[in-house]
All heavy atoms as an XYZ file, in Angstrom:
1018
protein
N     227.875    121.010    128.614
C     227.286    121.554    129.796
C     225.768    121.238    129.866
O     225.331    120.874    130.935
C     227.492    123.012    129.791
C     226.933    123.780    130.913
S     227.434    125.417    130.851
C     226.055    126.163    131.672
N     225.143    121.301    128.747
C     223.705    120.982    128.746
C     223.493    119.539    129.041
O     222.508    119.187    129.723
C     223.081    121.314    127.403
N     224.391    118.712    128.573
C     224.250    117.269    128.844
C     224.368    116.937    130.317
O     223.616    116.112    130.853
C     225.288    116.512    128.053
C     225.178    114.946    128.015
C     223.821    114.500    127.499
C     226.238    114.345    127.223
N     225.316    117.531    131.034
C     225.395    117.361    132.448
C     224.215    117.792    133.164
O     223.794    117.257    134.200
C     226.671    117.988    133.001
O     226.664    119.379    132.703
C     227.901    117.364    132.392
N     223.618    118.892    132.761
C     222.363    119.492    133.375
C     221.223    118.464    133.230
O     220.500    118.242    134.188
C     222.042    120.856    132.754
C     220.797    121.499    133.357
C     220.790    121.962    134.632
C     219.620    121.540    132.594
C     219.665    122.537    135.149
C     218.514    122.116    133.145
C     218.505    122.576    134.420
O     217.388    123.171    134.944
N     221.079    117.873    132.014
C     220.004    116.948    131.864
C     220.219    115.708    132.734
O     219.304    115.165    133.266
C     219.931    116.581    130.404
C     219.458    117.757    129.532
C     218.982    115.435    130.130
C     219.542    117.569    128.016
N     221.499    115.259    132.851
C     221.738    114.070    133.636
C     221.458    114.328    135.097
O     220.976    113.467    135.837
C     223.211    113.693    133.468
C     223.529    113.018    132.204
C     224.944    112.576    132.132
N     225.234    111.989    130.795
C     226.414    111.886    130.289
N     227.479    112.305    130.973
N     226.615    111.352    129.065
N     221.659    115.567    135.572
C     221.357    115.892    136.954
C     219.867    115.943    137.203
O     219.440    115.649    138.294
C     222.075    117.208    137.342
O     221.415    118.247    136.667
N     219.081    116.239    136.218
C     217.705    116.266    136.399
C     217.056    114.896    136.512
O     216.020    114.746    137.086
C     217.003    117.051    135.216
C     217.127    118.542    135.170
C     216.479    119.093    133.941
C     216.587    119.181    136.382
N     217.691    113.948    135.970
C     217.211    112.522    136.056
C     217.237    112.109    137.542
O     216.351    111.271    137.925
C     218.067    111.599    135.278
C     217.901    111.696    133.842
C     218.710    110.650    133.074
N     218.712    110.915    131.657
C     219.497    110.286    130.803
N     220.408    109.441    131.222
N     219.432    110.552    129.538
N     218.074    112.543    138.349
C     218.260    112.096    139.727
C     217.363    112.891    140.659
O     217.188    112.488    141.819
C     219.694    112.254    140.178
C     220.604    111.370    139.319
O     220.210    110.273    138.827
N     221.855    111.818    139.131
N     216.726    113.953    140.195
C     215.867    114.725    141.122
C     214.487    114.120    141.181
O     213.942    113.767    140.121
C     215.767    116.181    140.580
C     214.840    117.029    141.415
C     217.149    116.801    140.521
N     213.961    114.016    142.350
C     212.600    113.526    142.544
C     211.643    114.690    142.648
O     211.761    115.500    143.558
C     212.500    112.654    143.821
C     213.251    111.351    143.624
O     213.408    110.831    142.527
N     213.835    110.855    144.761
N     210.644    114.722    141.739
C     209.687    115.799    141.767
C     208.390    115.292    142.364
O     208.021    114.139    142.143
C     209.382    116.281    140.319
C     210.488    116.954    139.667
C     211.260    116.320    138.697
C     210.839    118.285    140.040
C     212.326    116.978    138.045
C     211.899    118.904    139.402
C     212.650    118.294    138.465
N     207.785    116.140    143.133
C     206.458    115.864    143.665
C     205.441    115.977    142.578
O     205.521    116.808    141.654
C     206.173    116.725    144.904
C     207.055    116.382    146.047
C     206.682    117.129    147.329
N     205.364    117.767    147.336
C     205.145    118.819    148.049
N     206.051    119.383    148.797
N     203.927    119.346    148.051
N     204.397    115.228    142.635
C     203.316    115.287    141.640
C     202.686    116.645    141.538
O     202.350    117.106    140.413
C     202.334    114.219    141.962
C     201.304    113.903    140.911
C     200.417    112.754    141.236
C     199.488    112.406    140.062
N     198.649    111.332    140.412
N     202.473    117.287    142.637
C     201.842    118.620    142.692
C     202.696    119.612    141.973
O     202.201    120.536    141.299
C     201.485    119.076    144.093
C     200.527    118.196    144.816
C     201.169    116.973    145.513
O     202.379    116.988    145.704
O     200.468    116.028    145.723
N     203.969    119.560    142.170
C     204.892    120.523    141.533
C     204.921    120.389    140.016
O     205.026    121.403    139.343
C     206.329    120.329    142.104
N     204.820    119.212    139.527
C     204.793    119.000    138.099
C     203.524    119.605    137.469
O     203.536    120.168    136.431
C     204.913    117.476    137.785
C     206.311    116.994    138.168
C     204.687    117.228    136.233
C     206.528    115.510    138.002
N     202.351    119.395    138.174
C     201.119    119.887    137.587
C     201.105    121.388    137.609
O     200.586    122.014    136.701
C     199.956    119.370    138.461
C     199.683    117.874    138.207
C     198.569    117.343    139.029
O     198.087    118.070    140.012
N     198.165    116.154    138.799
N     201.651    122.094    138.539
C     201.726    123.489    138.588
C     202.718    124.101    137.546
O     202.508    125.094    137.002
C     202.083    124.018    140.067
C     201.063    123.629    141.005
C     202.352    125.519    140.071
C     201.449    123.855    142.460
N     203.728    123.296    137.262
C     204.773    123.755    136.418
C     204.441    123.842    134.963
O     205.326    123.795    134.140
N     203.204    123.856    134.531
C     202.836    124.043    133.144
C     202.375    122.787    132.478
O     202.423    122.723    131.230
N     201.935    121.759    133.164
C     201.326    120.596    132.548
C     199.974    120.979    131.977
O     199.076    121.420    132.663
C     201.212    119.465    133.543
S     200.577    117.964    132.877
N     199.769    120.811    130.665
C     198.526    121.154    130.046
C     197.449    120.097    130.266
O     197.681    118.914    130.084
C     198.785    121.354    128.535
C     197.603    121.880    127.849
C     197.956    122.212    126.443
N     196.786    122.784    125.731
C     196.736    123.152    124.547
N     197.834    123.048    123.804
N     195.648    123.646    123.990
N     196.306    120.534    130.680
C     195.183    119.624    130.929
C     194.002    120.070    130.122
O     193.921    121.257    129.690
C     194.800    119.588    132.392
O     194.379    120.857    132.771
C     195.955    119.043    133.275
N     193.115    119.171    129.893
C     191.935    119.474    129.117
C     190.654    119.263    129.941
O     190.656    118.337    130.837
C     191.849    118.599    127.882
C     192.992    118.826    126.932
C     194.177    118.030    126.911
C     192.938    119.898    126.030
C     195.160    118.238    126.090
C     194.026    120.142    125.216
C     195.178    119.325    125.189
N     189.630    119.938    129.668
C     188.384    119.824    130.422
C     187.772    118.505    130.014
O     187.803    118.027    128.845
C     187.446    120.931    130.083
N     187.070    117.849    130.955
C     186.397    116.641    130.719
C     184.896    116.826    130.803
O     184.451    117.549    131.625
C     186.782    115.562    131.789
C     186.084    114.265    131.506
C     188.321    115.396    131.725
N     184.215    116.166    129.887
C     182.731    116.273    129.912
C     182.195    117.494    129.127
O     182.969    118.148    128.417
N     180.926    117.715    129.201
C     180.377    118.808    128.435
C     180.104    118.382    126.979
O     180.649    117.464    126.509
N     179.189    119.133    126.342
C     178.848    118.832    124.989
C     179.629    119.709    124.097
O     179.858    120.875    124.366
C     177.387    118.972    124.713
C     176.531    117.902    125.364
C     175.104    118.033    124.984
C     174.259    116.955    125.542
N     172.902    117.043    125.130
N     179.976    119.225    122.951
C     180.636    120.064    121.906
C     179.544    120.700    121.070
O     178.661    119.985    120.585
C     181.549    119.154    121.054
C     182.423    119.893    120.097
C     183.366    118.996    119.408
C     184.241    119.789    118.523
N     185.209    118.945    117.792
N     179.676    121.990    120.885
C     178.642    122.709    120.144
C     179.101    123.040    118.780
O     179.427    124.209    118.552
C     178.233    123.977    120.917
C     177.607    123.659    122.240
C     177.192    124.902    122.922
C     176.562    124.675    124.260
N     176.227    125.858    124.949
N     179.205    122.094    117.854
C     179.614    122.413    116.511
C     181.110    122.440    116.351
O     181.887    121.991    117.192
N     181.563    123.066    115.336
C     183.005    123.119    115.057
C     183.453    121.931    114.210
O     182.673    121.132    113.699
N     184.778    121.798    114.029
C     185.340    120.764    113.227
C     185.567    119.518    114.088
O     185.642    119.610    115.322
C     186.661    121.221    112.557
C     186.426    122.311    111.620
C     187.756    122.689    110.979
C     187.625    123.806    110.010
N     188.917    124.265    109.482
N     185.868    118.475    113.396
C     186.309    117.268    114.120
C     185.201    116.166    114.145
O     184.022    116.521    113.849
N     185.505    114.993    114.547
C     184.542    113.918    114.540
C     184.050    113.668    115.915
O     184.725    113.002    116.713
N     182.908    114.187    116.272
C     182.367    113.944    117.523
C     181.408    112.719    117.435
O     181.075    112.225    116.437
C     181.578    115.194    118.007
N     180.947    112.242    118.604
C     180.096    111.102    118.637
C     178.770    111.378    117.973
O     178.139    110.483    117.404
C     179.884    110.670    120.062
N     178.366    112.608    117.940
C     177.095    113.009    117.327
C     177.162    113.125    115.827
O     176.207    113.428    115.153
N     178.391    112.942    115.233
C     178.571    113.061    113.784
C     178.305    111.756    113.051
O     178.774    111.674    111.933
C     179.977    113.585    113.477
C     180.169    115.003    113.924
O     179.163    115.696    114.129
O     181.343    115.429    114.052
N     177.678    110.803    113.653
C     177.454    109.548    113.033
C     176.588    109.793    111.834
O     175.756    110.661    111.819
C     176.791    108.577    114.011
N     176.701    108.906    110.781
C     175.858    109.069    109.606
C     174.367    108.943    109.953
O     174.009    108.038    110.676
C     176.312    107.992    108.641
C     177.282    107.126    109.428
C     177.610    107.810    110.677
N     173.583    109.831    109.401
C     172.102    109.836    109.671
C     171.431    109.007    108.635
O     171.880    108.934    107.467
C     171.660    111.280    109.724
C     172.336    112.082    110.899
C     171.939    113.521    110.865
C     172.652    114.234    111.957
N     172.649    115.650    111.789
N     170.310    108.577    109.021
C     169.540    107.745    108.062
C     169.052    108.651    106.943
O     168.656    109.815    107.188
C     168.317    107.125    108.776
N     168.999    108.149    105.725
C     168.542    108.914    104.605
C     167.086    109.259    104.671
O     166.269    108.432    105.118
C     168.905    108.174    103.288
O     168.403    108.819    102.201
N     166.754    110.527    104.311
C     165.342    110.892    104.366
C     164.621    110.518    103.099
O     163.446    110.840    102.970
C     165.269    112.369    104.638
O     165.869    113.104    103.609
N     165.342    109.955    102.138
C     164.680    109.597    100.820
C     163.958    108.298    101.011
O     164.509    107.338    101.585
C     165.761    109.466     99.742
C     166.515    110.830     99.574
C     165.144    109.070     98.434
C     167.710    110.744     98.668
N     162.766    108.235    100.530
C     161.938    106.992    100.668
C     162.522    105.814     99.804
O     163.236    106.097     98.889
C     160.534    107.269    100.317
O     160.405    107.494     98.876
N     162.102    104.662    100.179
C     162.637    103.539     99.424
C     162.052    103.486     98.007
O     162.716    102.998     97.099
C     162.196    102.258    100.209
C     162.954    102.020    101.512
C     162.530    100.692    102.119
C     163.336    100.543    103.477
N     162.967     99.290    104.085
N     160.886    104.019     97.818
C     160.326    104.037     96.452
C     161.161    104.915     95.535
O     161.376    104.570     94.398
C     158.876    104.485     96.528
C     157.927    103.575     97.252
C     156.568    104.231     97.534
O     156.338    105.308     97.013
O     155.788    103.555     98.231
N     161.572    106.050     96.019
C     162.376    106.943     95.204
C     163.730    106.294     94.990
O     164.301    106.421     93.817
C     162.528    108.303     95.900
C     163.504    109.208     95.195
C     161.188    108.980     96.036
N     164.354    105.680     95.889
C     165.616    104.978     95.737
C     165.553    103.891     94.684
O     166.499    103.688     93.964
C     166.136    104.374     97.070
C     166.647    105.406     98.077
C     167.155    104.725     99.264
C     167.670    105.657    100.314
N     168.098    104.949    101.492
N     164.430    103.203     94.615
C     164.287    102.118     93.633
C     163.983    102.623     92.239
O     164.266    101.889     91.304
C     163.185    101.178     94.138
N     163.414    103.845     92.124
C     163.057    104.291     90.798
C     163.972    105.369     90.170
O     163.832    105.693     88.962
C     161.591    104.815     90.847
O     161.555    105.957     91.681
N     164.845    105.957     90.965
C     165.823    106.943     90.424
C     167.269    106.609     90.817
O     167.491    105.876     91.781
C     165.478    108.328     90.988
O     165.576    108.299     92.396
C     164.054    108.808     90.600
N     168.143    107.171     90.045
C     169.566    107.045     90.347
C     169.974    108.244     91.198
O     170.224    109.326     90.655
C     170.423    106.987     89.064
C     171.879    106.765     89.380
C     169.894    105.837     88.171
N     169.938    108.064     92.508
C     170.169    109.188     93.413
C     171.545    109.642     93.326
O     172.572    108.833     93.453
C     169.798    108.809     94.855
C     170.037    109.960     95.814
C     168.351    108.332     94.907
N     171.850    110.955     93.093
C     173.196    111.533     93.062
C     173.815    111.544     91.692
O     174.988    111.928     91.576
N     173.100    111.108     90.624
C     173.720    111.090     89.359
C     173.504    112.389     88.542
O     174.085    112.568     87.498
C     173.105    109.949     88.507
N     172.728    113.282     89.102
C     172.509    114.581     88.427
C     173.676    115.474     88.611
O     174.195    115.654     89.697
C     171.243    115.269     89.050
C     170.966    116.622     88.421
O     171.234    116.764     87.270
N     170.474    117.520     89.189
N     174.189    116.025     87.504
C     175.287    116.955     87.565
C     174.854    118.351     87.187
O     175.761    119.243     87.249
C     176.424    116.464     86.632
C     175.929    116.408     85.145
C     176.978    115.165     87.061
C     177.048    116.204     84.149
N     173.687    118.617     86.842
C     173.187    119.936     86.538
C     172.522    120.610     87.726
O     171.859    119.937     88.504
C     172.211    119.828     85.338
C     172.794    119.142     84.097
C     171.676    118.967     83.049
C     173.949    119.932     83.536
N     172.569    121.930     87.771
C     171.923    122.670     88.872
C     170.421    122.540     88.782
O     169.733    122.332     89.834
C     172.283    124.168     88.783
C     173.681    124.542     89.321
C     173.880    125.970     89.307
C     175.180    126.353     89.872
N     175.393    127.790     89.830
N     169.868    122.638     87.603
C     168.405    122.668     87.448
C     167.876    121.304     87.087
O     166.675    121.186     86.915
C     168.011    123.666     86.352
C     168.414    125.075     86.705
O     168.494    125.401     87.920
O     168.700    125.854     85.810
N     168.683    120.322     86.956
C     168.250    118.975     86.526
C     167.683    118.146     87.634
O     167.748    118.534     88.810
N     167.174    117.018     87.296
C     166.674    116.065     88.291
C     167.482    114.739     88.077
O     168.064    114.515     87.060
C     165.192    115.845     88.018
N     167.412    113.931     89.116
C     168.017    112.626     89.001
C     167.330    111.720     87.939
O     166.163    111.732     87.858
C     167.979    111.845     90.373
C     168.923    112.480     91.390
O     169.923    113.058     90.974
O     168.594    112.396     92.605
N     168.106    110.961     87.149
C     167.519    110.245     86.079
C     166.755    109.022     86.657
O     167.152    108.473     87.655
C     168.743    109.756     85.255
C     169.894    109.865     86.144
C     169.640    110.961     87.120
N     165.755    108.610     85.959
C     164.937    107.460     86.324
C     165.552    106.179     85.885
O     166.271    106.125     84.929
C     163.545    107.544     85.675
C     162.764    108.788     86.043
C     162.238    108.769     87.436
C     161.375    109.985     87.698
N     161.183    110.161     89.088
N     165.406    105.163     86.652
C     165.958    103.852     86.303
C     164.984    103.204     85.275
O     163.769    103.089     85.482
C     166.002    102.904     87.595
C     166.472    101.495     87.134
C     166.951    103.494     88.564
N     165.519    102.803     84.159
C     164.717    102.208     83.082
C     164.824    100.676     83.160
O     165.721    100.124     83.780
C     165.295    102.698     81.766
C     165.316    104.197     81.518
C     166.062    104.465     80.221
C     163.913    104.758     81.492
N     163.886    100.005     82.469
C     164.003     98.502     82.402
C     165.189     98.145     81.574
O     165.711     98.879     80.733
C     162.732     98.078     81.732
C     162.059     99.327     81.162
C     162.665    100.520     81.908
N     165.710     96.957     81.809
C     166.919     96.511     81.161
C     166.854     96.553     79.642
O     167.886     96.699     78.951
C     167.302     95.073     81.578
C     167.752     95.028     83.044
O     168.021     96.147     83.679
O     167.917     93.947     83.609
N     165.664     96.344     79.087
C     165.538     96.338     77.664
C     165.712     97.719     77.041
O     165.998     97.830     75.780
C     164.124     95.829     77.219
O     163.157     96.684     77.791
N     165.710     98.752     77.812
C     165.786    100.151     77.292
C     167.335    100.548     77.127
O     167.600    101.560     76.497
C     165.128    101.141     78.239
C     163.642    100.994     78.313
C     162.961    101.367     76.978
O     163.345    102.377     76.397
O     161.992    100.632     76.658
N     168.215     99.779     77.745
C     169.620    100.103     77.661
C     170.310     99.424     76.476
O     169.882     98.374     76.047
C     170.312     99.734     78.951
C     169.863    100.561     80.223
C     169.011    100.034     81.093
C     170.321    101.860     80.322
C     168.570    100.777     82.174
C     169.872    102.649     81.377
C     168.987    102.033     82.306
O     168.576    102.808     83.380
N     171.346     99.964     75.948
C     172.046     99.347     74.786
C     172.740     98.031     75.154
O     173.080     97.820     76.309
C     173.042    100.348     74.355
C     173.260    101.293     75.459
C     171.975    101.314     76.276
N     172.849     97.173     74.169
C     173.495     95.839     74.456
C     174.937     95.913     74.965
O     175.366     95.134     75.732
C     173.405     94.946     73.232
C     171.986     94.645     72.891
O     171.166     94.537     73.787
O     171.719     94.347     71.713
N     175.754     96.908     74.391
C     177.105     96.947     74.746
C     177.338     97.254     76.253
O     178.348     96.969     76.831
C     177.851     98.025     73.876
C     177.279     99.456     73.941
C     176.409     99.969     73.119
C     177.582    100.378     74.952
N     176.146    101.285     73.538
C     176.819    101.500     74.662
C     178.355    100.403     76.154
C     176.847    102.653     75.450
C     178.433    101.560     76.897
C     177.663    102.676     76.540
N     176.355     97.861     76.902
C     176.477     98.257     78.259
C     176.613     97.041     79.163
O     177.388     97.077     80.199
C     175.221     99.027     78.702
C     175.170     99.525     80.150
C     176.263    100.524     80.345
C     173.816    100.063     80.461
N     175.992     95.946     78.758
C     176.104     94.725     79.630
C     177.350     93.917     79.461
O     177.649     93.025     80.197
C     174.850     93.815     79.267
C     173.564     94.562     79.411
C     172.729     94.895     78.399
C     172.992     95.145     80.526
N     171.668     95.629     78.830
C     171.811     95.821     80.183
C     173.380     95.212     81.901
C     171.023     96.498     81.105
C     172.568     95.929     82.796
C     171.382     96.554     82.388
N     178.194     94.345     78.496
C     179.414     93.631     78.264
C     180.655     94.449     78.700
O     181.775     93.970     78.421
C     179.596     93.291     76.739
C     178.491     92.416     76.255
N     178.344     91.136     76.710
C     177.434     92.645     75.469
C     177.320     90.600     76.051
N     176.675     91.534     75.341
N     180.481     95.554     79.377
C     181.600     96.421     79.828
C     182.447     95.692     80.845
O     183.711     95.948     80.868
C     181.088     97.727     80.384
C     180.529     98.683     79.334
C     180.032     99.992     80.039
C     181.674     99.095     78.356
N     181.876     94.844     81.692
C     182.726     94.234     82.766
C     183.066     92.797     82.448
O     183.637     92.158     83.274
C     181.903     94.298     84.061
C     181.474     95.643     84.597
C     180.617     95.501     85.857
C     182.722     96.477     84.877
N     182.897     92.383     81.173
C     183.399     91.066     80.800
C     184.859     90.975     80.829
O     185.597     91.967     80.606
C     182.881     90.743     79.390
C     181.391     90.496     79.356
O     180.737     90.416     80.390
O     180.860     90.461     78.227
N     185.414     89.829     81.140
C     186.857     89.601     81.146
C     187.409     89.690     79.738
O     186.842     89.052     78.848
C     187.220     88.280     81.774
C     186.856     88.126     83.234
C     187.827     88.935     84.054
C     187.479     88.778     85.517
N     188.354     89.501     86.369
N     188.457     90.357     79.544
C     189.146     90.495     78.223
C     190.347     89.587     78.244
O     191.011     89.465     79.252
C     189.495     91.958     77.966
C     188.243     92.819     78.163
C     188.137     94.051     77.435
N     188.259     93.976     76.065
C     188.727     95.025     75.388
N     189.036     96.167     75.999
N     188.870     94.937     74.031
N     190.692     89.020     77.064
C     191.843     88.122     77.045
C     193.165     88.841     77.290
O     193.357     90.018     76.924
C     191.778     87.532     75.648
C     191.031     88.520     74.841
C     190.031     89.153     75.797
N     194.059     88.149     77.989
C     195.402     88.736     78.245
C     196.311     88.587     76.982
O     195.951     87.911     76.054
C     196.064     87.948     79.433
N     197.448     89.269     77.034
C     198.371     89.282     75.938
C     198.847     87.862     75.589
O     198.957     87.447     74.464
C     199.558     90.219     76.207
C     200.615     90.270     75.107
C     200.041     90.758     73.830
C     201.735     91.157     75.580
N     199.085     87.080     76.656
C     199.545     85.709     76.449
C     198.530     84.847     75.714
O     198.937     84.073     74.826
C     199.961     85.058     77.766
O     198.832     85.013     78.612
N     197.294     85.055     75.989
C     196.201     84.322     75.283
C     196.071     84.795     73.901
O     195.961     83.965     72.981
C     194.842     84.523     75.993
C     194.644     83.765     77.261
C     193.280     84.012     77.849
O     192.308     84.008     77.106
O     193.222     84.233     79.058
N     196.223     86.081     73.630
C     196.136     86.640     72.292
C     197.297     86.154     71.421
O     197.163     85.968     70.236
C     195.996     88.180     72.345
C     194.799     88.726     72.991
C     194.880     90.210     73.112
C     193.555     88.390     72.091
N     198.445     85.982     71.997
C     199.627     85.527     71.255
C     199.514     84.089     70.859
O     199.954     83.691     69.754
C     200.933     85.715     72.079
C     201.386     87.125     72.124
C     202.714     87.202     72.910
N     203.235     88.584     72.774
C     204.097     89.144     73.627
N     204.595     88.429     74.637
N     204.464     90.322     73.488
N     198.759     83.308     71.605
C     198.586     81.855     71.274
C     197.586     81.755     70.140
O     197.627     80.704     69.413
C     198.058     81.118     72.529
C     199.191     80.733     73.433
C     198.693     79.862     74.545
N     198.712     80.674     75.778
C     197.716     80.766     76.723
N     196.636     80.069     76.478
N     197.851     81.431     77.711
N     196.693     82.652     69.940
C     195.693     82.555     68.892
C     196.271     82.965     67.513
O     197.280     83.730     67.455
C     194.518     83.375     69.263
C     193.754     82.883     70.479
C     192.542     83.718     70.766
C     191.752     83.264     72.032
N     190.697     84.156     72.321
N     195.530     82.594     66.485
C     195.880     83.071     65.151
C     195.488     84.505     65.018
O     194.319     84.831     65.122
C     195.213     82.173     64.145
C     195.613     82.521     62.715
O     196.700     83.057     62.539
O     194.826     82.331     61.821
N     196.372     85.295     64.604
C     196.138     86.757     64.590
C     195.101     87.102     63.497
O     194.249     87.973     63.603
C     197.437     87.604     64.297
C     198.317     87.438     65.532
C     197.160     89.041     64.051
C     199.745     88.046     65.333
N     195.148     86.343     62.429
C     194.276     86.621     61.287
C     192.816     86.315     61.589
O     191.905     86.867     60.939
C     194.754     85.874     60.045
C     196.201     86.163     59.861
C     196.523     86.342     58.355
O     195.707     86.027     57.552
O     197.685     86.808     58.136
N     192.597     85.386     62.570
C     191.165     85.046     62.859
C     190.633     85.831     64.014
O     189.470     85.602     64.413
C     191.118     83.537     63.179
O     191.869     83.282     64.322
N     191.394     86.747     64.603
C     190.879     87.472     65.752
C     189.853     88.577     65.319
O     189.979     89.139     64.268
C     192.055     88.247     66.411
C     193.005     87.414     67.261
C     194.104     88.312     67.789
C     192.271     86.792     68.411
N     188.876     88.745     66.125
C     187.890     89.845     65.847
C     188.613     91.216     65.973
O     189.679     91.303     66.559
C     186.805     89.703     66.893
C     187.119     88.581     67.738
C     188.428     87.975     67.296
N     187.986     92.231     65.441
C     188.681     93.557     65.364
C     189.008     94.030     66.763
O     190.126     94.579     67.002
C     187.764     94.586     64.667
C     188.311     95.949     64.644
C     189.427     96.230     63.811
C     187.816     96.927     65.464
C     189.889     97.518     63.820
C     188.318     98.244     65.477
C     189.402     98.462     64.628
O     189.925     99.754     64.618
N     188.114     93.998     67.730
C     188.384     94.405     69.076
C     189.588     93.760     69.744
O     190.412     94.269     70.359
C     187.183     94.269     69.976
C     186.041     95.206     69.519
O     186.328     96.218     68.926
O     184.841     94.864     69.892
N     189.624     92.364     69.554
C     190.751     91.634     70.138
C     192.035     91.967     69.380
O     193.053     91.998     69.990
C     190.456     90.093     70.045
C     189.385     89.698     71.042
O     189.099     90.501     71.978
O     188.878     88.581     70.895
N     191.978     92.144     68.076
C     193.161     92.541     67.362
C     193.722     93.873     67.766
O     194.940     94.059     67.967
C     192.827     92.498     65.813
C     194.011     92.826     64.896
C     195.082     91.775     65.042
C     193.542     92.969     63.467
N     192.819     94.863     68.029
C     193.179     96.121     68.442
C     193.844     96.022     69.874
O     194.872     96.642     70.109
C     191.924     97.073     68.536
C     192.226     98.492     68.680
C     190.953     99.282     68.347
C     190.270     99.656     69.655
N     189.112    100.607     69.441
N     193.255     95.191     70.707
C     193.778     94.976     72.071
C     195.203     94.347     71.994
O     196.050     94.673     72.712
C     192.808     94.150     72.887
C     193.323     93.883     74.257
C     192.204     93.229     75.062
N     192.655     92.745     76.303
C     192.911     93.430     77.420
N     192.758     94.704     77.377
N     193.378     92.873     78.493
N     195.325     93.352     71.091
C     196.611     92.675     70.923
C     197.705     93.677     70.515
O     198.837     93.676     71.044
C     196.515     91.596     69.901
C     197.770     90.950     69.530
C     198.471     90.165     70.358
C     198.425     91.277     68.284
C     199.694     89.593     70.071
C     199.645     90.738     67.919
C     200.280     89.902     68.816
N     197.424     94.543     69.518
C     198.404     95.595     69.058
C     198.784     96.498     70.231
O     199.951     96.745     70.430
C     197.870     96.325     67.853
C     198.752     97.484     67.572
C     197.730     95.432     66.670
N     197.811     96.921     70.981
C     198.074     97.827     72.085
C     198.959     97.199     73.174
O     199.986     97.723     73.587
C     196.793     98.352     72.719
C     197.001     99.318     73.851
C     195.621     99.697     74.431
C     195.177     98.670     75.395
N     194.033     99.134     76.220
N     198.571     95.937     73.562
C     199.342     95.282     74.662
C     200.680     94.862     74.183
O     201.692     94.929     74.955
C     198.528     94.065     75.153
C     197.224     94.381     75.864
C     196.531     93.044     76.183
C     197.462     95.176     77.055
N     200.805     94.436     72.913
C     202.135     94.016     72.387
C     203.068     95.212     72.275
O     204.236     95.093     72.629
C     201.956     93.344     71.033
C     203.240     92.756     70.513
O     203.853     91.951     71.313
O     203.625     93.068     69.337
N     202.538     96.349     71.822
C     203.380     97.538     71.768
C     203.847     98.002     73.124
O     205.012     98.328     73.297
C     202.606     98.699     71.092
O     202.121     98.276     69.791
C     203.389     99.926     70.909
N     202.957     97.936     74.071
C     203.299     98.331     75.470
C     204.387     97.379     75.993
O     205.360     97.844     76.721
C     202.049     98.277     76.335
C     202.297     98.733     77.744
C     201.053     98.652     78.633
N     199.966     99.488     78.098
C     198.700     99.323     78.440
N     198.387     98.410     79.281
N     197.810    100.129     77.956
N     204.230     96.086     75.701
C     205.250     95.112     76.294
C     206.636     95.324     75.611
O     207.617     95.257     76.275
C     204.751     93.724     75.991
N     206.625     95.684     74.288
C     207.926     95.928     73.628
C     208.575     97.225     74.115
O     209.794     97.242     74.331
C     207.702     95.992     72.095
C     207.593     94.618     71.451
C     207.643     94.689     69.941
N     206.357     95.230     69.417
C     206.225     96.396     68.700
N     207.298     97.063     68.413
N     205.063     96.712     68.330
N     207.741     98.206     74.391
C     208.353     99.478     74.944
C     208.908     99.193     76.323
O     210.044     99.678     76.601
C     207.220    100.543     74.996
C     206.905    100.998     73.603
C     207.720    101.730     75.831
C     205.714    101.957     73.531
N     208.253     98.468     77.154
C     208.762     98.147     78.526
C     210.065     97.341     78.400
O     211.055     97.613     79.186
C     207.769     97.370     79.305
C     206.643     98.246     79.866
C     205.743     97.399     80.752
C     204.669     98.210     81.349
N     203.762     97.482     82.217
N     210.124     96.408     77.543
C     211.319     95.587     77.320
C     212.477     96.433     76.882
O     213.638     96.317     77.386
C     211.065     94.442     76.337
C     212.189     93.525     76.200
C     211.891     92.365     75.211
O     210.666     92.085     75.060
O     212.768     91.803     74.667
N     212.233     97.294     75.848
C     213.277     98.171     75.374
C     213.781     99.151     76.456
O     214.990     99.399     76.609
C     212.808     99.038     74.133
C     212.641     98.155     72.939
O     213.245     97.106     72.820
N     211.840     98.634     72.025
N     212.914     99.648     77.220
C     213.284    100.538     78.340
C     214.176     99.840     79.393
O     215.128    100.391     79.882
C     212.059    101.150     78.991
C     211.428    102.225     78.140
O     211.996    102.701     77.208
N     210.156    102.510     78.426
N     213.795     98.641     79.699
C     214.586     97.865     80.715
C     215.983     97.512     80.137
O     216.914     97.538     80.878
C     213.839     96.592     81.158
O     213.767     95.731     80.052
N     216.098     97.233     78.843
C     217.383     96.911     78.260
C     218.239     98.189     78.282
O     219.440     98.094     78.552
C     217.185     96.389     76.812
C     218.511     96.340     76.051
C     216.568     94.984     76.854
N     217.660     99.286     77.962
C     218.419    100.555     77.947
C     218.873    101.014     79.290
O     219.933    101.583     79.540
C     217.627    101.667     77.280
C     217.535    101.515     75.823
C     216.732    102.667     75.220
N     216.605    102.529     73.782
C     215.799    103.265     73.075
N     215.009    104.145     73.611
N     215.634    102.996     71.774
N     217.992    100.638     80.318
C     218.401    101.032     81.706
C     219.552    100.171     82.259
O     220.315    100.671     83.077
C     217.156    100.832     82.612
N     219.698     98.977     81.743
C     220.762     98.118     82.226
C     222.104     98.597     81.608
O     223.136     98.394     82.168
C     220.465     96.644     81.831
C     219.392     96.039     82.532
C     219.167     94.591     82.137
C     217.901     94.010     82.900
N     217.643     92.638     82.387
N     222.106     99.169     80.414
C     223.292     99.529     79.778
C     223.849    100.866     80.358
O     223.584    101.707     80.732
C     223.148     99.676     78.275
C     222.885     98.298     77.633
O     223.256     97.338     78.192
N     222.157     98.276     76.538
């Protein structure tokens, strides 16, 4: 019964004014938004009020303490040597397998054991999943 009612509504021609009166929701146009949530055009990022000198001499936003201050940027010679090697590329498992295990440095040997163990666990898990 509902289906025949819907089909009959398809054939009815409604006037535009009747549809607007019948509960069509409209929104106001124009005017300024005075606060609230949402992304308005006035919410664009504002220029930082911190001077360029302060930005160059301190690490802005690195302070995690309530009463603390942002740490100062030190010259490169003041930082430990290991810091500059954190982003160096480390050898992959395939490269480590090609090398002689006995001649590897301690860090590479430790990495080889970790990666090899991880690869064996994955292989064992895939074999068990197939059975």
